[in-house]
BAFISE-25267 format. One record per atom (N, C-alpha, C, O): atom name; y, x, z; chain. Coordinates in steps of 0.05 Angstrom, whole numbers, plus 5000, padded with zeros to 4 digits. Layout:
N
   atom     py     px     pz   mol
     CA      Y      X      Z     A
...
% end
This chain:
181
   atom     py     px     pz   mol
      N   4963   0606   4721     A
     CA   4978   0625   4705     A
      C   5008   0619   4709     A
      O   5016   0595   4709     A
      N   5023   0639   4712     A
     CA   5052   0637   4714     A
      C   5064   0637   4686     A
      O   5056   0653   4669     A
      N   5084   0620   4682     A
     CA   5098   0619   4656     A
      C   5127   0626   4661     A
      O   5139   0616   4680     A
      N   5138   0643   4644     A
     CA   5166   0650   4646     A
      C   5183   0635   4626     A
      O   5177   0634   4602     A
      N   5205   0623   4635     A
     CA   5224   0610   4618     A
      C   5247   0630   4614     A
      O   5259   0640   4633     A
      N   5253   0635   4588     A
     CA   5274   0654   4581     A
      C   5298   0640   4571     A
      O   5296   0623   4553     A
      N   5321   0646   4582     A
     CA   5347   0636   4573     A
      C   5361   0658   4557     A
      O   5362   0680   4567     A
      N   5370   0652   4533     A
     CA   5384   0673   4517     A
      C   5406   0660   4501     A
      O   5408   0636   4499     A
      N   5423   0677   4490     A
     CA   5446   0667   4474     A
      C   5441   0671   4444     A
      O   5458   0665   4428     A
      N   5417   0681   4437     A
     CA   5409   0683   4409     A
      C   5380   0675   4406     A
      O   5365   0677   4425     A
      N   5373   0665   4383     A
     CA   5345   0657   4378     A
      C   5327   0681   4381     A
      O   5329   0701   4367     A
      N   5308   0680   4400     A
     CA   5289   0702   4405     A
      C   5302   0726   4418     A
      O   5289   0747   4420     A
      N   5327   0723   4427     A
     CA   5342   0745   4439     A
      C   5334   0753   4467     A
      O   5316   0740   4479     A
      N   5346   0773   4477     A
     CA   5342   0783   4504     A
      C   5351   0761   4524     A
      O   5368   0745   4518     A
      N   5339   0762   4548     A
     CA   5346   0743   4568     A
      C   5375   0747   4577     A
      O   5385   0770   4578     A
      N   5389   0726   4584     A
     CA   5416   0727   4594     A
      C   5414   0743   4620     A
      O   5396   0739   4636     A
      N   5434   0760   4625     A
     CA   5435   0775   4650     A
      C   5440   0757   4673     A
      O   5432   0734   4673     A
      N   5453   0768   4693     A
     CA   5457   0752   4717     A
      C   5478   0730   4714     A
      O   5477   0710   4728     A
      N   5497   0733   4696     A
     CA   5517   0712   4692     A
      C   5524   0708   4662     A
      O   5519   0726   4646     A
      N   5535   0686   4655     A
     CA   5545   0679   4629     A
      C   5574   0671   4632     A
      O   5579   0651   4645     A
      N   5592   0686   4621     A
     CA   5620   0682   4625     A
      C   5631   0662   4604     A
      O   5627   0666   4580     A
      N   5643   0640   4613     A
     CA   5654   0620   4595     A
      C   5683   0626   4588     A
      O   5696   0611   4574     A
      N   5694   0648   4599     A
     CA   5721   0656   4592     A
      C   5742   0644   4610     A
      O   5736   0633   4631     A
      N   5767   0648   4602     A
     CA   5790   0639   4618     A
      C   5805   0618   4602     A
      O   5813   0623   4579     A
      N   5810   0596   4615     A
     CA   5825   0574   4602     A
      C   5846   0563   4620     A
      O   5843   0565   4645     A
      N   5867   0552   4609     A
     CA   5887   0538   4624     A
      C   5880   0509   4629     A
      O   5861   0499   4617     A
      N   5895   0496   4646     A
     CA   5891   0468   4652     A
      C   5891   0452   4626     A
      O   5907   0457   4608     A
      N   5873   0432   4625     A
     CA   5872   0415   4602     A
      C   5857   0427   4578     A
      O   5856   0414   4557     A
      N   5847   0451   4581     A
     CA   5832   0464   4558     A
      C   5802   0463   4563     A
      O   5793   0460   4586     A
      N   5787   0467   4542     A
     CA   5758   0468   4543     A
      C   5749   0495   4532     A
      O   5759   0504   4511     A
      N   5730   0507   4545     A
     CA   5719   0533   4535     A
      C   5704   0528   4509     A
      O   5696   0506   4502     A
      N   5701   0549   4494     A
     CA   5685   0548   4469     A
      C   5657   0542   4477     A
      O   5646   0555   4495     A
      N   5644   0523   4464     A
     CA   5616   0517   4470     A
      C   5599   0541   4464     A
      O   5601   0554   4443     A
      N   5581   0547   4482     A
     CA   5562   0569   4479     A
      C   5534   0557   4474     A
      O   5524   0541   4490     A
      N   5521   0567   4453     A
     CA   5494   0557   4448     A
      C   5474   0573   4465     A
      O   5475   0598   4466     A
      N   5457   0559   4479     A
     CA   5437   0571   4497     A
      C   5409   0564   4486     A
      O   5404   0541   4478     A
      N   5392   0584   4485     A
     CA   5365   0581   4475     A
      C   5345   0583   4499     A
      O   5349   0600   4516     A
      N   5325   0566   4499     A
     CA   5304   0566   4519     A
      C   5277   0570   4505     A
      O   5271   0555   4486     A
      N   5261   0588   4515     A
     CA   5234   0592   4505     A
      C   5216   0600   4529     A
      O   5226   0607   4550     A
      N   5190   0599   4524     A
     CA   5172   0607   4546     A
      C   5149   0623   4534     A
      O   5144   0623   4510     A
      N   5134   0636   4552     A
     CA   5112   0653   4544     A
      C   5085   0641   4550     A
      O   5065   0655   4551     A
      N   5084   0615   4555     A
     CA   5059   0601   4562     A
      C   5041   0596   4538     A
      O   5050   0595   4515     A
      N   5016   0591   4543     A
     CA   4997   0584   4523     A
      C   4996   0554   4517     A
      O   4984   0545   4497     A
      N   5010   0539   4534     A
     CA   5011   0510   4531     A
      C   5041   0502   4532     A
      O   5058   0517   4539     A
      N   5046   0477   4524     A
     CA   5073   0466   4524     A
      C   5084   0465   4553     A
      O   5069   0460   4572     A
      N   5110   0468   4555     A
     CA   5125   0461   4580     A
      C   5132   0432   4576     A
      O   5140   0423   4555     A
      N   5129   0416   4598     A
     CA   5136   0388   4597     A
      C   5155   0381   4620     A
      O   5158   0396   4639     A
      N   5166   0357   4618     A
     CA   5183   0346   4640     A
      C   5206   0365   4647     A
      O   5214   0367   4670     A
      N   5217   0379   4627     A
     CA   5239   0397   4632     A
      C   5265   0383   4634     A
      O   5272   0367   4616     A
      N   5280   0388   4655     A
     CA   5307   0378   4658     A
      C   5326   0400   4668     A
      O   5317   0419   4680     A
      N   5351   0396   4662     A
     CA   5372   0415   4670     A
      C   5390   0403   4691     A
      O   5395   0379   4692     A
      N   5400   0420   4708     A
     CA   5419   0411   4729     A
      C   5437   0434   4736     A
      O   5431   0458   4732     A
      N   5460   0427   4748     A
     CA   5479   0447   4758     A
      C   5476   0449   4788     A
      O   5472   0429   4802     A
      N   5477   0473   4798     A
     CA   5475   0477   4827     A
      C   5496   0498   4837     A
      O   5509   0511   4821     A
      N   5498   0500   4862     A
     CA   5516   0520   4874     A
      C   5507   0548   4865     A
      O   5484   0554   4864     A
      N   5527   0565   4860     A
     CA   5522   0592   4850     A
      C   5504   0607   4871     A
      O   5510   0607   4895     A
      N   5484   0620   4861     A
     CA   5464   0633   4879     A
      C   5466   0664   4878     A
      O   5452   0677   4894     A
      N   5482   0675   4861     A
     CA   5485   0704   4859     A
      C   5505   0715   4879     A
      O   5514   0701   4897     A
      N   5513   0740   4874     A
     CA   5535   0752   4890     A
      C   5561   0739   4882     A
      O   5570   0743   4859     A
      N   5573   0724   4899     A
     CA   5597   0708   4893     A
      C   5621   0726   4888     A
      O   5627   0743   4904     A
      N   5635   0721   4865     A
     CA   5659   0735   4858     A
      C   5681   0717   4850     A
      O   5700   0725   4836     A
      N   5680   0692   4858     A
     CA   5700   0672   4851     A
      C   5724   0673   4869     A
      O   5727   0691   4885     A
      N   5741   0652   4866     A
     CA   5766   0651   4881     A
      C   5763   0639   4909     A
      O   5781   0643   4926     A
      N   5742   0624   4914     A
     CA   5739   0609   4939     A
      C   5712   0615   4952     A
      O   5708   0636   4963     A
      N   5694   0595   4951     A
     CA   5666   0599   4959     A
      C   5649   0585   4939     A
      O   5658   0567   4924     A
      N   5624   0592   4938     A
     CA   5605   0579   4920     A
      C   5603   0549   4926     A
      O   5602   0533   4907     A
      N   5603   0542   4951     A
     CA   5602   0513   4959     A
      C   5627   0498   4950     A
      O   5625   0476   4940     A
      N   5650   0510   4953     A
     CA   5675   0498   4945     A
      C   5675   0494   4914     A
      O   5683   0473   4905     A
      N   5667   0514   4900     A
     CA   5666   0512   4870     A
      C   5648   0489   4861     A
      O   5655   0473   4844     A
      N   5624   0488   4873     A
     CA   5605   0467   4866     A
      C   5616   0439   4871     A
      O   5615   0422   4853     A
      N   5628   0435   4894     A
     CA   5640   0409   4901     A
      C   5662   0402   4881     A
      O   5664   0380   4872     A
      N   5679   0422   4875     A
     CA   5701   0417   4857     A
      C   5691   0410   4829     A
      O   5701   0391   4816     A
      N   5672   0425   4819     A
     CA   5661   0420   4792     A
      C   5648   0393   4790     A
      O   5652   0379   4770     A
      N   5633   0384   4810     A
     CA   5622   0357   4810     A
      C   5644   0337   4810     A
      O   5642   0316   4797     A
      N   5665   0342   4825     A
     CA   5688   0323   4825     A
      C   5702   0321   4798     A
      O   5711   0299   4791     A
      N   5703   0343   4784     A
     CA   5715   0342   4757     A
      C   5699   0322   4739     A
      O   5710   0306   4725     A
      N   5672   0323   4741     A
     CA   5655   0305   4726     A
      C   5657   0276   4735     A
      O   5654   0258   4719     A
      N   5662   0272   4761     A
     CA   5664   0245   4773     A
      C   5690   0232   4766     A
      O   5692   0207   4768     A
      N   5710   0247   4759     A
     CA   5738   0237   4756     A
      C   5739   0212   4738     A
      O   5725   0210   4718     A
      N   5757   0194   4745     A
     CA   5761   0169   4730     A
      C   5786   0169   4713     A
      O   5791   0149   4699     A
      N   5801   0190   4714     A
     CA   5825   0191   4697     A
      C   5823   0215   4677     A
      O   5810   0235   4683     A
      N   5837   0213   4655     A
     CA   5836   0234   4635     A
      C   5847   0260   4647     A
      O   5836   0281   4642     A
      N   5868   0258   4662     A
     CA   5880   0282   4674     A
      C   5862   0297   4694     A
      O   5864   0321   4696     A
      N   5845   0283   4707     A
     CA   5828   0295   4728     A
      C   5800   0301   4717     A
      O   5785   0316   4730     A
      N   5793   0291   4694     A
     CA   5766   0295   4683     A
      C   5761   0323   4672     A
      O   5779   0335   4661     A
      N   5737   0332   4676     A
     CA   5729   0358   4665     A
      C   5700   0364   4674     A
      O   5684   0346   4678     A
      N   5694   0389   4677     A
     CA   5668   0397   4687     A
      C   5650   0411   4667     A
      O   5658   0419   4645     A
      N   5625   0415   4676     A
     CA   5605   0429   4660     A
      C   5592   0408   4642     A
      O   5581   0388   4651     A
      N   5593   0413   4616     A
     CA   5585   0393   4596     A
      C   5563   0404   4578     A
      O   5563   0428   4572     A
      N   5545   0387   4569     A
     CA   5522   0395   4553     A
      C   5520   0377   4528     A
      O   5526   0353   4530     A
      N   5512   0389   4506     A
     CA   5506   0374   4481     A
      C   5479   0384   4472     A
      O   5476   0407   4465     A
      N   5459   0366   4471     A
     CA   5432   0373   4464     A
      C   5424   0364   4436     A
      O   5400   0362   4430     A
      N   5443   0358   4418     A
     CA   5437   0348   4391     A
      C   5438   0371   4371     A
      O   5454   0370   4352     A
      N   5421   0391   4374     A
     CA   5420   0414   4356     A
      C   5413   0405   4327     A
      O   5426   0415   4308     A
      N   5394   0387   4324     A
     CA   5386   0380   4297     A
      C   5407   0366   4280     A
      O   5406   0366   4256     A
      N   5428   0356   4293     A
     CA   5451   0344   4279     A
      C   5476   0361   4282     A
      O   5498   0351   4279     A
      N   5472   0387   4287     A
     CA   5494   0406   4289     A
      C   5514   0400   4311     A
      O   5538   0405   4308     A
      N   5505   0390   4334     A
     CA   5521   0385   4357     A
      C   5546   0369   4351     A
      O   5569   0379   4354     A
      N   5543   0344   4341     A
     CA   5567   0328   4334     A
      C   5586   0324   4357     A
      O   5577   0321   4380     A
      N   5611   0323   4351     A
     CA   5632   0319   4371     A
      C   5627   0293   4387     A
      O   5634   0292   4411     A
      N   5616   0273   4375     A
     CA   5612   0247   4388     A
      C   5592   0249   4411     A
      O   5592   0232   4429     A
      N   5577   0270   4412     A
     CA   5557   0274   4434     A
      C   5569   0287   4459     A
      O   5557   0288   4480     A
      N   5593   0299   4456     A
     CA   5606   0311   4479     A
      C   5617   0289   4497     A
      O   5628   0269   4487     A
      N   5614   0292   4523     A
     CA   5623   0271   4542     A
      C   5654   0270   4543     A
      O   5667   0290   4537     A
      N   5664   0248   4552     A
     CA   5692   0245   4559     A
      C   5694   0227   4583     A
      O   5674   0218   4593     A
      N   5718   0221   4592     A
     CA   5722   0206   4616     A
      C   5711   0178   4615     A
      O   5703   0167   4635     A
      N   5709   0166   4591     A
     CA   5698   0139   4589     A
      C   5669   0139   4581     A
      O   5655   0119   4586     A
      N   5659   0160   4569     A
     CA   5630   0162   4562     A
      C   5619   0188   4573     A
      O   5618   0209   4559     A
      N   5612   0188   4598     A
     CA   5603   0212   4612     A
      C   5575   0221   4604     A
      O   5567   0244   4607     A
      N   5559   0201   4594     A
     CA   5532   0207   4584     A
      C   5529   0193   4558     A
      O   5533   0168   4556     A
      N   5523   0208   4537     A
     CA   5518   0197   4510     A
      C   5488   0200   4505     A
      O   5473   0207   4523     A
      N   5480   0194   4481     A
     CA   5451   0197   4474     A
      C   5441   0225   4479     A
      O   5420   0229   4489     A
      N   5457   0245   4471     A
     CA   5448   0273   4473     A
      C   5468   0291   4488     A
      O   5465   0315   4488     A
      N   5487   0279   4502     A
     CA   5506   0295   4517     A
      C   5512   0284   4544     A
      O   5508   0260   4549     A
      N   5521   0302   4562     A
     CA   5528   0293   4589     A
      C   5546   0313   4603     A
      O   5547   0336   4595     A
      N   5560   0304   4624     A
     CA   5575   0321   4642     A
      C   5561   0319   4669     A
      O   5553   0298   4678     A
      N   5558   0342   4682     A
     CA   5546   0342   4709     A
      C   5565   0329   4728     A
      O   5589   0335   4728     A
      N   5555   0312   4745     A
     CA   5571   0298   4765     A
      C   5552   0287   4787     A
      O   5528   0291   4786     A
      N   5564   0273   4806     A
     CA   5548   0263   4828     A
      C   5526   0245   4817     A
      O   5531   0226   4802     A
      N   5501   0250   4825     A
     CA   5477   0236   4818     A
      C   5469   0239   4788     A
      O   5451   0225   4779     A
      N   5482   0256   4774     A
     CA   5474   0263   4746     A
      C   5475   0293   4743     A
      O   5496   0305   4740     A
      N   5451   0305   4742     A
     CA   5449   0334   4739     A
      C   5462   0350   4761     A
      O   5471   0372   4757     A
      N   5463   0339   4785     A
     CA   5475   0353   4807     A
      C   5454   0364   4827     A
      O   5460   0379   4845     A
      N   5428   0356   4823     A
     CA   5406   0367   4838     A
      C   5381   0368   4821     A
      O   5381   0357   4799     A
      N   5361   0381   4831     A
     CA   5336   0383   4816     A
      C   5325   0355   4810     A
      O   5314   0351   4788     A
      N   5327   0337   4828     A
     CA   5316   0310   4824     A
      C   5332   0292   4806     A
      O   5323   0271   4797     A
      N   5357   0300   4800     A
     CA   5374   0283   4782     A
      C   5380   0298   4756     A
      O   5399   0291   4742     A
      N   5364   0318   4750     A
     CA   5368   0333   4725     A
      C   5367   0315   4700     A
      O   5355   0294   4700     A
      N   5379   0325   4679     A
     CA   5379   0311   4653     A
      C   5356   0322   4637     A
      O   5354   0346   4632     A
      N   5339   0304   4627     A
     CA   5316   0312   4611     A
      C   5325   0325   4585     A
      O   5342   0315   4571     A
      N   5313   0348   4579     A
     CA   5319   0362   4554     A
      C   5312   0344   4531     A
      O   5289   0333   4529     A
      N   5330   0340   4512     A
     CA   5326   0323   4489     A
      C   5308   0336   4469     A
      O   5309   0360   4465     A
      N   5291   0320   4456     A
     CA   5275   0330   4434     A
      C   5293   0340   4412     A
      O   5284   0358   4396     A
      N   5317   0330   4409     A
     CA   5336   0339   4389     A
      C   5345   0367   4394     A
      O   5360   0378   4377     A
      N   5337   0379   4416     A
     CA   5343   0407   4420     A
      C   5325   0425   4404     A
      O   5329   0450   4403     A
      N   5305   0414   4391     A
     CA   5288   0430   4374     A
      C   5276   0415   4350     A
      O   5272   0427   4329     A
      N   5271   0388   4352     A
     CA   5259   0373   4330     A
      C   5262   0344   4335     A
      O   5257   0334   4357     A
      N   5269   0329   4315     A
     CA   5271   0300   4318     A
      C   5244   0287   4323     A
      O   5243   0264   4333     A
      N   5222   0300   4316     A
     CA   5196   0288   4319     A
      C   5182   0297   4344     A
      O   5158   0291   4348     A
      N   5196   0312   4361     A
     CA   5183   0322   4386     A
      C   5183   0301   4408     A
      O   5185   0277   4403     A
      N   5180   0311   4432     A
     CA   5179   0295   4456     A
      C   5200   0304   4475     A
      O   5202   0328   4481     A
      N   5216   0285   4486     A
     CA   5237   0293   4505     A
      C   5224   0307   4529     A
      O   5202   0300   4538     A
      N   5238   0328   4538     A
     CA   5229   0343   4562     A
      C   5208   0365   4555     A
      O   5199   0378   4574     A
      N   5202   0368   4530     A
     CA   5181   0387   4522     A
      C   5192   0411   4506     A
      O   5209   0407   4489     A
      N   5181   0434   4512     A
     CA   5185   0457   4495     A
      C   5157   0466   4486     A
      O   5142   0477   4502     A
      N   5150   0460   4461     A
     CA   5124   0467   4451     A
      C   5119   0498   4451     A
      O   5139   0513   4450     A
      N   5095   0506   4451     A
     CA   5087   0534   4448     A
      C   5100   0545   4423     A
      O   5099   0533   4402     A
      N   5112   0569   4425     A
     CA   5123   0582   4402     A
      C   5150   0571   4392     A
      O   5159   0579   4371     A
      N   5162   0553   4407     A
     CA   5187   0540   4399     A
      C   5209   0547   4417     A
      O   5205   0551   4441     A
      N   5233   0550   4407     A
     CA   5257   0553   4423     A
      C   5273   0527   4422     A
      O   5279   0518   4400     A
      N   5279   0517   4445     A
     CA   5297   0494   4447     A
      C   5325   0506   4449     A
      O   5329   0529   4457     A
      N   5345   0490   4442     A
     CA   5373   0500   4444     A
      C   5392   0477   4450     A
      O   5387   0454   4442     A
      N   5413   0484   4463     A
     CA   5434   0464   4469     A
      C   5460   0480   4471     A
      O   5460   0504   4474     A
      N   5482   0465   4471     A
     CA   5508   0477   4475     A
      C   5519   0469   4502     A
      O   5514   0446   4512     A
      N   5534   0487   4514     A
     CA   5546   0482   4540     A
      C   5575   0491   4540     A
      O   5581   0512   4527     A
      N   5593   0477   4553     A
     CA   5621   0485   4555     A
      C   5632   0475   4582     A
      O   5619   0460   4596     A
      N   5656   0485   4589     A
     CA   5669   0477   4613     A
      C   5697   0466   4606     A
      O   5712   0480   4592     A
      N   5703   0442   4615     A
     CA   5729   0430   4611     A
      C   5745   0432   4637     A
      O   5735   0423   4658     A
      N   5769   0443   4636     A
     CA   5787   0445   4659     A
      C   5805   0421   4659     A
      O   5819   0416   4640     A
      N   5806   0406   4681     A
     CA   5823   0382   4683     A
      C   5853   0391   4679     A
      O   5861   0412   4688     A
      N   5868   0374   4666     A
     CA   5897   0380   4662     A
      C   5912   0379   4688     A
      O   5933   0392   4690     A
      N   5903   0365   4708     A
     CA   5917   0364   4734     A
      C   5906   0383   4755     A
      O   5913   0380   4778     A
      N   5889   0401   4747     A
     CA   5878   0421   4766     A
      C   5901   0437   4778     A
      O   5918   0448   4763     A
      N   5902   0439   4804     A
     CA   5925   0452   4817     A
      C   5918   0479   4829     A
      O   5936   0492   4840     A
      N   5893   0488   4828     A
     CA   5885   0513   4840     A
      C   5875   0532   4818     A
      O   5854   0526   4806     A
      N   5889   0554   4815     A
     CA   5880   0574   4795     A
      C   5859   0592   4808     A
      O   5860   0598   4831     A
      N   5839   0600   4791     A
     CA   5819   0618   4801     A
      C   5793   0616   4787     A
      O   5789   0597   4771     A
      N   5776   0635   4792     A
     CA   5749   0636   4780     A
      C   5731   0616   4794     A
      O   5730   0614   4818     A
      N   5715   0601   4778     A
     CA   5695   0583   4788     A
      C   5668   0593   4779     A
      O   5664   0602   4757     A
      N   5648   0592   4797     A
     CA   5621   0601   4791     A
      C   5601   0579   4798     A
      O   5604   0565   4818     A
      N   5580   0576   4781     A
     CA   5560   0556   4785     A
      C   5534   0566   4771     A
      O   5535   0584   4754     A
      N   5512   0555   4778     A
     CA   5486   0560   4765     A
      C   5479   0535   4748     A
      O   5485   0513   4756     A
      N   5466   0540   4726     A
     CA   5451   0519   4711     A
      C   5422   0526   4714     A
      O   5414   0549   4708     A
      N   5406   0507   4722     A
     CA   5378   0513   4727     A
      C   5361   0492   4713     A
      O   5370   0471   4704     A
      N   5335   0499   4710     A
     CA   5316   0481   4698     A
      C   5293   0476   4717     A
      O   5285   0494   4732     A
      N   5282   0452   4716     A
     CA   5257   0446   4730     A
      C   5238   0435   4708     A
      O   5246   0420   4691     A
      N   5213   0443   4710     A
     CA   5193   0434   4689     A
      C   5165   0435   4700     A
      O   5160   0445   4722     A
      N   5147   0425   4684     A
     CA   5119   0425   4691     A
      C   5104   0442   4670     A
      O   5110   0441   4646     A
      N   5086   0459   4681     A
     CA   5069   0474   4663     A
      C   5041   0473   4673     A
      O   5036   0479   4697     A
      N   5022   0466   4656     A
     CA   4994   0465   4663     A
      C   4979   0485   4646     A
      O   4979   0484   4621     A
      N   4965   0504   4659     A
     CA   4951   0525   4644     A
      C   4922   0516   4638     A
      O   4907   0531   4625     A
% end
């Protein structure tokens, strides 16, 4: 049996279309965090679910190329200075109202429930970050979306303050998981 994973911006809402716009920000700014909901239509739990960032796979409309954007975004997460740090960031602590302490920064790139995508962390399917049980219940199991449950997390993009190239950046966020019918 095939199971469909639905990404939406509201609980039980329609699937996100082809793109999710994080808006326009200046250097040194962070986009407003967007809450993303994940649910599935399977008769059994999804397990071993992890998230990762990959090169944009749609019709590219950015300022450079999809490959250039991906490399740059990973570099933002890899950065070792405050001025160069940024990137695609996740907070999976829904049950505690997404506390600020779970958002990554240049010195704590991975917290208990938060991370920034970077080299060897959420940059490929094999290095994805396991979905936290706190994305739906403190008593759940990491990496699992139980039947009839929606998991949720927040995502944002931080633009480094020393970014020198203006333009649109595009990327995909994807999930890999196991489903047994």
